[in-house]
N, C-alpha and C positions, 0 to 999 in steps of 0.2 A: 173244249169245255170238259169232255168226259175222260180224255186221256192226256197224260203228260207226254210232251214231245221234246226232242232235243235237236237243234240245228247242227248237222254234221258238216256243213259247208257244201261247196259245189259237188254235184254227183260226178264220180269218176268211174265207178264199177258197180254193177248191180246184176245179180242173177246170171253171171257169165257173160255179160255184155259190158264192153268198155265204152265210156261216154266222153267225148271231147266237145266242149262248149266254147263258142266265141260270142261276140256281141250280136252276130247276125245269123248264126246257125248252130245246129247240133249234129255231130257225126257219131255214129255208133258202129262198132265192129265186134267180132267174136274171135279175133286173132289169138288171144291168150287161150281161150277155150279150145280152139283147133289145135294149137301147139301142145296143150295138155293131153289131148286125145292121142296125138301122134307120139308123144313121149310115153304114155302109158302102154301103148301097143307096140313100142319098139320100132316105130316107122319114121323117126325124125330124119334119117338119112335117105329116105326113099325119094325117087324123082317124081314130080307131078306129071300127070297125063290128062288129056281131055277126057270127058265122060264118053265112054264107048257106046253111044246111043244115037241113032239117026234122029235128027231134030224133026223130021217129017212124019215119024211114026205116031199113030194115034192109039193110045193105050185105053182100053175099055175094060170095065169090071167084068170078070168071068171069062176073059179071053184065055187065060192060062190056068193050069192046075195049081192049087195052093201049095205052098211049101209044106213038107211033112212035119218039120220041127222048127217053126220060125223062132228066132231068138230076139232078145232085146239087148241093145248096147247100153251098158251102164257107164256113165261118166260122172265126174265130180265137178262139172262146170256150172252148176247152178242149181 
């Protein structure tokens, strides 16, 4: 009523998330965003590895010293 809208058809991509719809389900993934990050950092040819963290470790706040200069990763995925 207050805003004009336009039907752009079925949703395919929104804020870095790819969307695939069928009559019974919706699947989402961020493959393109992950590939963009790897490309921007020059890591497309790197081999994947499992996360090097024991799954039984309990992480608690205040357990470790904070990083001196924490940084933020900036991407263009959304």
